[in-house]
N, C-alpha and C positions, 0 to 999 in steps of 0.2 A: 790682530785678534789675540786674546790670551790663551795660554795653555789651561784647559779646564780639567781639574782633578775631580773625578766623579765617583762618589760612593755607590756601591752596588749592594743588593740584598745579601745577607749572610746565610740565607736559606730560602725563606718564602719569597717568591718572585714578585709578590705584590708590595713588598717593603722597599719600594723605590720611589723617590720623589718626582713630582711633575717636572721640576726644574731639571733634574738629571735626564729624564726622558726627552725633554725638549732639546737639551744639549747634544745627546747622542743622535737625535734625529737630524740636527742641523750641522753637525761637525763634518768637515771635509775628510777627516780620518779619525778612526777610533783605535787607539792602542790598547791592547788587552793582554792580560797574563796568559789566557788560554782562549783562542778565538772560538773554540767550540762552546765553552761555557758562556761566553758573552753572547754568542749567536742565539742560544736558548732564551736568554733574557730579552733580546731584541725581538725574536719571533713571538714571544709571549705578548709583547706590547705592540706588535705590528710595525716595527721599525726596520727600514732597510738602511744599511750603512756600510761603508768600506772599512774593513777590519785589517789590522796588522798586529802580529804578536809582539809583545814587549815583556820579557821575563828575565829571570836572574842570569840566564845563560847568554842573552844577547843584549843586555842593557847598554853596554858601552857602544856596541855597533849601532843599535837603534838610536841612541842619543845623538851620535854623530850624524846620522842620516836625517833625523827629524828636526834638529835644531835649526838648520838653514831654512827649512820650510816654515817654521814658526816665525823666524825673523822676516820672512817675506809676507807675512800676514795670513797664512793659512790657519784655519780653525781646527784645532786638534784637541781631542778629548782623551784622557788617560783613565783606564779602569783596571781593577784587579778582579780576581775570581769572586771575592767576597769582601765587603768592607771598603775601607779607604786606602788607596795606593799610598805607599810610603810608610805605612804602619804595619810592620811585620810582613810587608809585601813589596815587590819591586816598585820603583817610582822615584826614590830619593835622588838618584843620579840625574834623571831628566829634569826634575824640579830645580835642583841646584844649578844645573847648566843653563836653564831658561832664565832664572833670576840673574845669574852672573852676566848673561848676554843682554839683559835689559828687557826681556820678554815678560809681560805681565802674567801672573799665575793666579787663578781664582779657584777656590775650593767649593765644591757643591756637596755639603754634608749629607749624611744618611745613616743607615743602620750601622751599629757598632756591637760586635760580640763582647767587647770589654764592658761597656756600660749596661748592656742587656743582661749579662751574667751577674754583674754586681747587684743590680736591682732584683733579679730573680732569686738570687741567693738568700735574700733577706738579711744580708750582712752589710747593708749600706752604711757608709760613714761619711763624715764631712770631708775626709781626705783618704785617698787610696793611691797605691803605687802599682803601675803596670810594668811587668818585667819581661814581657814578650814570651818567647818559647823558653822553657826551662832548659838549662844545660844538661847534656847527657851524663856528665860525671861531676864529681865534687859536690854531691848533695849535702854531705855533712856540713861543709863550710857554708853552703847556701842557707841551710836551716838555722845554723848558728847566727847568721846575719839577720835573717827574717825574724828570729825569736826576739830580737831587740827592737824591731820596728813596731811602734804602737798603733799603726794604721792598717787598714785592709790591703790585701795584695791580690792582684789578678794576674794570671799567667795562662799561657797555652801549653798543652801537653798532648803527645800522641797517644792514641788509645792503647797501643802496644806497650808503652812504657808506664802507663798510668798505675797499674797495680804495684809495681816496684816503687814508684814515686810516693804513693800513699803509704806503703809500708814503712818507707824511710821516714816520711813526715810523722807518722804515728809514733815511731820510736823516739824521734827528737822532741815532738810537741804533742803528746797524746790528747790533751784537752783543748787544743786550739780549735775553734769552730771552723768548719770547712764546708764548702759546697762544690760538688762536681756537676757542672752544667753540660749536658750532652745534647747535640743536635738542636741547638737553639733556633726557634722560629719554624722548625720543620715538623713533619707529621708525628715523629716519634720523640719529640722534645721531652727531656727528663731532667729533673734537678734532684740530686741526692744530698741531703743535708745532715749534719751531725758533727760530733767531735772527729778529730783526725783518726782516732782509734776506731770509732764506730764506722766511719765511711770506708776505711781501709778493710775492715772485716766484711763489709758488704760488697766490695769490689775487688775480690781476689783474682778475678779473671778479666782479661782485656775486653772492654765493651766495644760496640760498634759506633762509628760516627765521630764527629768532631767534638773536641773536649775543651772547655774553658774551666779553669780551676780558680776558686776564690777562697782565700784565707781571711777569716774575720779579724777585726781589730784586736790588738793585744793590749790588755790593761797593764801598762808598764809600771804605773804608780803602785798598783796592788801587788805586783810581783816584787818591786823594790821594798815595800813595807814587809812582805813576807820574809824576804832575806834579812831585813833589819831585825825582825822579831826572832829569827833563828840565831842571829848574832847575840842578842840579849840573852836568850836561853843558854847559849854556850858559856857566856861570861858568868851567869848565875850558877851554872853547874860547876864552874871552876872555882867558885867561892866568892865572887863579887856580890856586893849588895845589889838588889834589884834596881833601886833608884840610881845608883852609881852606874850600873850597866846601861840603863836606858839613857842616861845623860851622855855617856861616852859614845854610844852608837848613834844617837841623835846628832851629835856634833860631827861625826864622820859621814853620815848619810843625808843630813839635812831633813830628816824626818822629825815629826813632833815628839819631843821628849815625853810629854804627858800622855800622848796617844800610845806610844810604845810601852810606857809603864803600865797603863791600864790594860792594854791588849795582852800583855805578858802575864798578867795575874791568873 
């Protein structure tokens, strides 16, 4: 039997698939990040199952314990407290070990805080980057990197650190569109949208609940053109002819010479 990776709700207990419920019901063993949290989900749907903890502090031990059972054909399901195991949650070690041992691994998809936040933010784009939990330090370097990414960014952040994170972001990119998604799919779900500066001003105090942060796509071409126009203006101010300045900057930046000339008038 395969190792089944089961996505669980990110908040609302009804956001679980019929396929996941069947697997949890029929599994010989359900590995879960927190047995108490998973028991609440199972009780809500009338499922009795044998549970065993599998979290960041016992991953190595549990993997060594469970792998032989998978190899003998036991049916084992892996869950996390919310979402899909292995995505910012324990599970990657067991999945890798199972695949290396020739055990089939099947994924039962479901609710995702990343995609839910992206859609709820209104900042949906053809491409986005998920960066997991934001680092505790080095924010200036992170913002400098993200400032050059032309696509949307989704990240997790703790409520306690959120105000400082937003203040730092507002200082680096005050006009970047931002959405703070709080308690997604739960009773007190809230999405706060605006520029980084606006959202930082609204959230000066730590909120309650789980947070997913979305940064909107950045128009890199518009920013590059603005910088090119600034360079044309500097050359003109230094005494260069406008057409000559536009031609030089266009050659260096690959912007349209005619566009730069017209926009600089």
